[in-house]
N, C-alpha and C positions, 0 to 999 in steps of 0.2 A: 323483639322489633323497636317499641316503644321507645326505649332507652337509645338506642343510636339517634333518634330523632333532636336529642340534646347534645351529640357529640358532633365533629366535623363531618360526619358521614350524611348529614340530615338532606343535601341534594338528591344524592341518590334514592333515598328512602322516600322522600316527598314526591319527586317524580315518577318511580315507578310503582310505589303505593297508589299513587293518584292517577295512574294512567289512563282510566277511562274518564275522569274528569278531564284533563288535558286534553284529550281527544274532542269532547264536545265543545272545550273551549278553543279549540284550532291550533293548540301546540303538539299535537301527537308527534310530528315530525321536526318541526324546529325545536322542540322542546328539549330533543338529544343535545343539540347544541348550545341551548340556554344552561342545560346543567352543568355544562363542562366548565363554565365562566366561573362560579363559585369555587368548584373543584381545583381550577388553576390558581386561583389566589390563595387557596389553602396550600398547594405546593408550595410556592413562592415565599410563603411564610417561614419555610422550614429552612434550616442552617445549612442541611445535607439532603440532596434528594438522590436516592439510590435509581440505578437503572440496570434493566437486565443486560445479561450478556449478549452479545452482538447488536445494542442498540446503535453502536457507531454507521451499521450497516441501514438502520430504520434513518437515522439522521441525512444519512445520504442521500436516500431516497425521497426524505422530505426537501432537500436542496435541490433536486431536479424539478420537484414539483414548484417549487417556487422559482426556478430558472425559465420554466415553461412560459411565465408572462413576456418573456423576450422575443417568443416566436408565434405568440397569437395572431399576429398579422401578418405574416411572411406570406406571400401569394405561392398557392400551389396549383400547378397545373390538373385542370380538371375538377378542381372544387372550389366552390362558391366564395368569393371575397365577401368578407363582412366588415366593413368599417365600423367604427364606433367603440361603444363599451358594452356592447351585448356579450362580446366574448369574454370581457374582461370580468363581467359578473358570473359568468358560467364557471372561468377558471377559480373566481374566488369563492363561489360555493361550496366547490369541491374541495378546494383546500381547507377550509373550515372544518369539513367532515372527518379530513385525516388530522387535522390538529386536535380535534376533540376528541377522537380516537386515541391520540397519544397522550393527552391528559388522564383520560379514564384509566389507560394501562398503568400510568406512573403513580395516579393515585391508589388503584387498587394494591401496587406492589409495595407502596410506601406507608399503607397503613396496618396497624395490627390488627390481631382477631379481637382484643377488645375493643378498639374504637370501630370495627365494623366487621362482624363475623361472617365468615366464608357461608355459615347457614343461611344468614340473613340474607345475602347475596344469590344464593339458590335458590330461596323463597321466593324473593322479588322475580326472579327470573321465571319462575315457575308460576306465578301469579301472570304474569304477563303472558304465560302459553295459555293460562286458561281463557285468559280474554281473548286471545286470538282464535281459539275454538270456539268460544261464544259468538265473536265477529263472523266465522264462518258460516255457522246457521243464520244468523240475522242476515247476512249476505245472500243467502240462499233463499229463503222464505220470506223478508220483507225488504226486497231489494228497491220495491217500487217506493218506498217511502224515502223521500228527501229533506233534509233540514239544514239550515246554515249552521255555521259554529258561530259563538260569541265575537271572534274576533272578524268573521266576516260581517256581522252586522254594525262593529263599531268602527270598522276602516271605510274610508271612503270610498266608493263604488267603481270610481277610476283606477283604485288600486287593488280591493278585493277582486275585481275582475279579471284581474290579468292572469291569462292560463295558467302559467307557471306557477305564480304564488296560488292561487286559487286551488291547484292541486296539493299544496302543502296544507293548507290549512281547512279544507272543505270534509267535512266527517260521513264521506261517501261509504255506504254497505257495500256495494258491488258494481264490478264494471260489466256492462251487459255488451255480449260480443257473439259475431256469428263466426264460430269457428270450428261446428260440427254440423254444419247445414241450415242450424237457425238459431235463433237468439237463444243465447243462455245466461244468467248471470254468474259471474265468476266472483266470489267473496274477497273482499279488499280490508274490510273492518279490522281493527283500528289503525290501518296502515292507509297509503296513500296508492299503491295499485294491486291488483291482482296477484302478479309476479312479487311484489314487496310481502304479501300476506304469505305467500310460499315459503319465501325466503326465510321470513323470520318464524313459522311454524317448525320448519326443519330446524334451525338452530336454538330454537327453545324447547325443543322436545327433550334432549337429554337432560337440560336442567330439571325438566319435571319428574324424569324418570327418578334423576338424583335424587329429590326432593321427598320420593318414596322412603326415602332411608331415613328421614329425620321426622317421620311420622311417628307420634308416642303412643299411640295405639294401635292395635290390631284393626279395629274398625277403619281406623283414620287410613291405614294402608289399604286396603280393603277398597275404600271409597275412591281412593287415587288412582287405583289399577283399573277400576271399573270406568274412571272418567278417560282413561287412555282407549279404551275401547271405544267409548262415545265421542273420542275425537276423531275416528278413522272417516266418517262419512263425509265431513268438510272437506276432507283431502281429496276425496273423489270429485265433490262438488266443484273444485277448484279447476279441473279440467289441465292441470299442471303437471306436465309431463316430468319437468326438472324437479319440481317436488317427490314425484313418484320415484325416480331414478336416485336421488338423493337418499329416501329413507328405505329403500332395498340396498343400497351400499350400507347405510349405518347398520342395519340387521346384521347383514354379512359381516361387516368388521367386527361387530360386537360378539358375534358369535365365535368368530376365531379367536379373539383375544381372550375370551372366557375360556374357551376350551385349552388353549394353551397354557394357562394359569390353572387350569384343574378344577373351575370353578362350575361343576356339571350342574349344579341346583340352578344355576344362574340360566345356563345353556338351556336346560329342559324347560325353564318358566318364559324365556325368550321363544322357543318354539311352540309352547302351549298358545303364547299371545299371536303367533303367525297364524296358527290353526282357526283360532277364535275369529282373528280378522278374515281369515278366507271364509269361514262360512257365512260371516255376515255379510260379505259380498256376493256368494253364492245366493244367498236366502232374499235378497233385495233388489231393487232395479238397479243398485249401484256397480254393478259388473255390466251389465249392459251399457251403461253409460261411459264406463272405463273404457270397453271395446271400442264404442263408439270415437271416442277422442284419439286411440290409437290408431284406428282407421282414417281419419283426417289429420295428416299432419299439418296442413295449413300454412306454417311459415317457413318451413324448413328449407325451401328453396332459395328464397329471400335472404334469410340468415347465412346461407352458405356463400352466397355471392357477397355480401356485406363483409363479411369474414376474408374473404379473398382479397377484396378492394382495400380492405384495412390494413391487411398485413403487405399487399404490393406497394400500395402509397407511401407507408411509413420506411419499408426497406429503400425504397428510390429516394425518398426525400429528407426524411430525417430520422434514420435509423437509432442513434443514440438517446436524444431528449423527446423525441416525439413533437407534437405541435401545441401542447400547452391545454387544450380544448377539443372537442368534437367538433366536426367540419362536417357541412352537408356538399353533398356532389352536384355537379351540374347538371347530370343528365338521368335519368331512369335507368334501370337494368335495361331495357329492351328497345328503347329509341333514344335518337338524340333528344328529344323535346322533354324537358322537366318535369316532375311533376307525376300523379296517378293519370288515370286516362279513363273514360266512362266504362271501355271494356276490361281494363284493369286497375282497379283501386291500390293493388298492393305493388304497383310497380313502383312508386316513389318509396324510395329506399330512405330508411332512419339515418342520421347524421353517423358518419364513420366516427368510432370510438363509443358507440351504444350497443344496445341488445347483447351486453355480456362485459362484465367488468373486467375480465382478461383482455377482451380487445379495448377497453376504455383505457387500461393501463399501458397497453402496447403502442396505442395511438397517440395519448397525451404524455407519456413519460419515456415513450422508446423502449427499445428492448431492453436497455439497461436498468430503466426504472421498474419496469416488469419484473425483471430477473431478482432485483434487490426486494422489492415486496416478497414475492413468493419465497426468497431464501430467508428473509427475517421471519416470515411466518412458520417455515418448516423447521428452523432452527429454534424457535420457541416452542415447538412442541416434543421436542426429544424428551423432555422430563415425564410426559405423559407415557413414554413408553418404557421408561426405566424405574419410574417410581412407582412402588405398591399402593399408595395411598388411593382411597375409591374416589376422592375430587380429582386429583391430579388423572387419573385413568378415564372418568367421565368428561374431562374437560378436552379429550382428543376427538370426540363427536362433533360437535359443534363446528370444529374447525375442518372436519372430513368432510361435513355437509357442505361448508362454504368453499369447499376444493372443488366438491361435484358440480355446483352450480355456478361457480366462478366463470365458466365460459358461456354462461346462457341469461345470468340474472344481472341486473344493475343492483349492485350492492353498496354503491358508497351513499350510505343512508342508516336506516337503523342497524341493518346486519353488520355492518364495518364496528358499531358500538360493540354489538353483541361480541362480535371477535374479538375486540378488545378486552371487554369483560372477561371471556373465556381465557384470553392470554395472561391476562391479570392476575386470575385466580391459580393458573398454572404457575405463575411465575411465585407467586407467595408460597402455593406446596413447595416448590423448589428451594426457596429460602429457608422455610421451616425444616426441610429434610436437613439442610445444609446445617443448619442450627444445631439441630438434633447430634447429628454427626461429630461435630464440632465439641459439642458439650461432652459426647461420650470420650471422645480422645482425652479432652481435658481431665476426667476423671481417671481414665486409665495412668496417664502421664503422672498425676498425682499419686 
């Protein structure tokens, strides 16, 4: 890994390897965007930049994102009009994430194994998973400790105290929320929200499982497998039903694929891990906590109403390109008065286009933009089903988890970059397989 620091891949290695430090400095979120800048410069220095099949669809999606600036201030009946630059900043911020993801995808696909080995990328993602697990324990047992990042200290208070910016640069350990009848800490370190923690956990887990293959010794592999078992309690601490559902789907998908390919040793290992996890739940208070969370749906009704309103508003007023950025409703779900009330603190709905990336895509880029995004990601996953390369197969699972939580998590942040890392490595496997096939044909023809 040290050798990659001297090559063009140094931004990726420096950022991910030093992630705990960047978190303490206040760059754990915006650092993903900053990392894309030197990667982009390196891409621009290339004479030719290869693109994956179907990339024209992605470019069309990006065009719709850009066109969204034209409808940011268009009045919509029932929604709050927001003059000024606030909506432009929101639109710009999300656009930067999609552009950064594009850079990461193209960079990984255009670098060689010598410049940036796939093994190194997988190990960096596995390292980030380990940090996420440690952050889960810290958020559960040390949530009462609070400290500023270096960036908070350096920036003027008028800037650092901005609610949106502070959420991005403050190294919090947990969100303390009352969703099961009493206040409970939900881990979020080293990310900005509890749901972000869950999204990153689920998408990084397949990388950690793949990293077990790269362990050079038997004790090393055993240690990594034991860490996987130790990574289960924070999943329950998180009270995160989206994470729970995604992990169940991941295990079921893995079992089916392994069984179809006849890898019964792996199927048995997966079943054994499931049994160990169940026993761990049964012998600890974790099972009771899980059952309590399932018995308290909390925000389901509000989410359903928000989704319904989001879809209806988009269909009626801008079904093709959406509205460019989320918007607030003029009244709450239960009365003509806007905002929450003393008797109903949950009545004030979040902005339309939030509470799930699927609805963000629908509301901000219309049904056309959402369809283009989903098509491109799905198209890029085909090699994971056709190639026998274990890396290609493993790359299916972060994307499967992403799809599971697409309707419930806001994923336009670090999970989007991890998705692009996934698609980039999968594209690299596809190109290598094509190269091997070409070389084989060449040898036969000669």
